[in-house]
C-alpha positions as CSV (number, residue, x, y, z in Angstrom):
1,X,77.5,67.6,48.7
2,X,79.3,70.6,47.1
3,X,80.2,70.0,43.5
4,X,84.0,68.9,43.1
5,X,84.8,71.6,40.4
6,X,83.6,74.3,42.6
7,X,85.3,72.9,45.7
8,X,88.6,72.3,44.0
9,X,88.7,75.5,42.6
10,X,87.8,77.5,46.0
11,X,90.7,75.6,47.8
12,X,93.1,75.8,44.9
13,X,92.5,79.5,44.4
14,X,92.7,80.5,48.0
15,X,96.1,78.3,48.2
16,X,97.7,79.4,45.5
17,X,96.6,83.0,44.4
18,X,96.1,84.6,47.6
19,X,99.3,86.5,48.7
20,X,100.5,87.3,51.9
21,X,100.6,83.9,53.7
22,X,98.1,82.0,56.1
23,X,96.0,84.9,57.5
24,X,94.9,86.7,54.1
25,X,94.3,82.8,52.8
26,X,92.0,82.4,55.7
27,X,90.4,85.5,55.2
28,X,89.8,84.9,51.7
29,X,88.5,81.2,52.4
30,X,86.0,82.6,55.0
31,X,84.8,85.2,52.6
32,X,84.1,82.8,50.0
33,X,83.3,79.5,51.9
34,X,81.0,81.1,54.5
35,X,79.5,84.2,52.9
36,X,79.4,83.6,49.4
37,X,79.1,79.8,48.9
38,X,77.4,79.2,52.4
39,X,79.4,75.9,52.6
40,X,79.9,76.2,56.4
41,X,78.4,78.4,59.1
42,X,80.7,81.0,60.7
43,X,80.8,79.2,63.9
44,X,82.1,75.9,62.4
45,X,84.5,78.0,60.6
46,X,86.0,79.6,63.5
47,X,85.9,76.4,65.5
48,X,87.9,74.5,63.0
49,X,90.5,77.4,62.8
50,X,91.1,77.3,66.4
51,X,91.6,73.7,66.6
52,X,94.0,73.9,63.5
53,X,95.7,76.6,65.4
54,X,96.6,74.2,68.3
55,X,98.2,71.7,66.0
56,X,101.8,71.5,65.5
57,X,103.3,72.3,61.9
58,X,101.5,74.1,59.0
59,X,98.4,75.4,60.8
60,X,96.9,76.5,57.4
61,X,97.1,73.0,55.9
62,X,95.5,71.6,59.0
63,X,92.9,74.2,58.8
64,X,92.3,73.2,54.9
65,X,92.3,69.6,55.8
66,X,89.5,70.2,58.5
67,X,87.4,72.6,56.7
68,X,87.5,70.8,53.5
69,X,86.7,67.5,55.3
70,X,83.8,69.0,57.0
71,X,82.6,70.1,53.7
72,X,83.4,67.1,51.3
73,X,84.5,64.2,53.6
74,X,88.0,62.9,54.1
75,X,88.9,62.4,50.4
76,X,87.8,66.0,50.1
77,X,90.1,66.9,52.9
78,X,93.1,65.2,51.3
79,X,92.6,66.4,47.7
80,X,92.1,70.1,49.0
81,X,95.3,70.1,50.8
82,X,97.3,69.0,47.6
83,X,95.2,71.4,45.4
84,X,96.0,74.2,48.0
85,X,99.7,73.9,48.6
86,X,101.2,71.7,45.6
87,X,101.5,74.4,43.1
88,X,102.5,77.1,45.4
89,X,105.2,75.0,46.8
90,X,106.5,74.3,43.6
91,X,106.8,78.2,42.7
92,X,108.3,78.9,46.1
93,X,110.9,75.9,45.6
94,X,111.8,77.7,42.2
95,X,112.2,81.1,43.5
96,X,114.1,79.8,46.3
97,X,116.8,78.3,43.8
98,X,116.9,82.1,42.5
99,X,116.9,84.0,45.8
100,X,120.7,84.7,46.0
101,X,120.7,86.3,42.6
102,X,117.6,88.5,43.5
103,X,118.3,89.1,47.3
104,X,121.0,92.0,46.2
105,X,118.6,93.7,44.2
106,X,117.3,97.2,45.8
107,X,114.0,96.8,43.9
108,X,113.3,93.5,45.1
109,X,114.3,94.6,48.9
110,X,111.8,97.3,48.5
111,X,109.0,95.3,47.1
112,X,109.7,92.9,49.9
113,X,109.4,95.6,52.6
114,X,106.1,97.1,51.0
115,X,104.7,93.5,51.2
116,X,105.7,93.1,54.8
117,X,103.7,96.1,55.6
118,X,100.5,95.0,53.8
119,X,101.0,91.5,55.4
120,X,100.6,92.9,58.7
121,X,97.6,94.6,57.8
122,X,96.2,91.6,56.2
123,X,96.7,89.6,59.4
124,X,95.1,92.2,61.6
125,X,92.1,92.5,59.0
126,X,91.5,88.6,59.0
127,X,92.0,88.4,62.8
128,X,89.0,90.7,63.3
129,X,87.1,89.1,60.5
130,X,87.3,85.8,62.1
131,X,86.3,87.3,65.5
132,X,83.0,88.5,64.0
133,X,80.5,85.5,64.6
134,X,81.5,86.0,68.0
135,X,81.1,89.8,68.5
136,X,78.3,89.8,70.7
137,X,80.0,87.8,73.1
138,X,81.9,89.9,75.6
139,X,84.1,86.9,76.9
140,X,85.3,86.3,73.1
141,X,86.2,90.3,73.1
142,X,88.1,90.0,76.4
143,X,89.8,86.8,75.4
144,X,90.8,88.5,72.0
145,X,92.0,91.7,73.7
146,X,94.1,89.8,76.1
147,X,95.6,87.6,73.7
148,X,96.7,90.4,71.4
149,X,98.4,92.3,74.4
150,X,100.1,89.2,75.6
151,X,101.3,88.7,72.1
152,X,102.4,92.0,71.5
153,X,104.5,92.3,74.8
154,X,105.8,89.0,74.2
155,X,105.2,87.9,77.9
156,X,103.8,84.7,77.1
157,X,104.4,82.2,74.4
158,X,101.8,81.4,71.5
159,X,101.2,78.1,73.1
160,X,100.5,79.5,76.6
161,X,98.1,82.2,75.3
162,X,96.1,79.4,73.3
163,X,95.8,77.1,76.4
164,X,94.9,79.9,78.6
165,X,92.3,81.0,75.9
166,X,90.9,77.4,75.9
167,X,90.8,77.3,79.5
168,X,88.9,80.5,79.9
169,X,86.6,79.6,77.0
170,X,85.8,76.2,78.4
171,X,84.5,78.0,81.7
172,X,81.4,79.6,79.8
173,X,80.6,77.2,77.1
174,X,78.8,79.0,74.1
175,X,75.2,78.7,73.3
176,X,74.2,76.6,70.1
């Protein structure tokens, strides 16, 4: 079992100190939990992320609950969700109270514009990192490219893309 202080530290750190939303948080958790700490194999991480994306609501919290449960059991999943979300939620709540005062400031608007560009890059980077354990699987690459194209052109809803990818993936199970 993973020592509780390390476990809580990783999930609290990822949830409260990773800027840019869910995808950069997932990339940071992937780097720390798989490659540095070796708490999960890459295939499990990708599977848990995929399942969490199929759930309604906040997919990142669903992922944290799944990954933490896999690492530390059900109580660990519950505690990790609280550690990863509560402090940042309180900060956002406080920022929202002051949003009207800040929204007219041109410096704040410029900073948010710059942040948006970086967030898009981080989303692409984390998507590529998640695909790495499956990079030798041609079907995974085809599904990835098709999903990106359908997503960019808005010719299918995210739910349709995920269901189609699941159906295609089910046709050729991976070797374990």
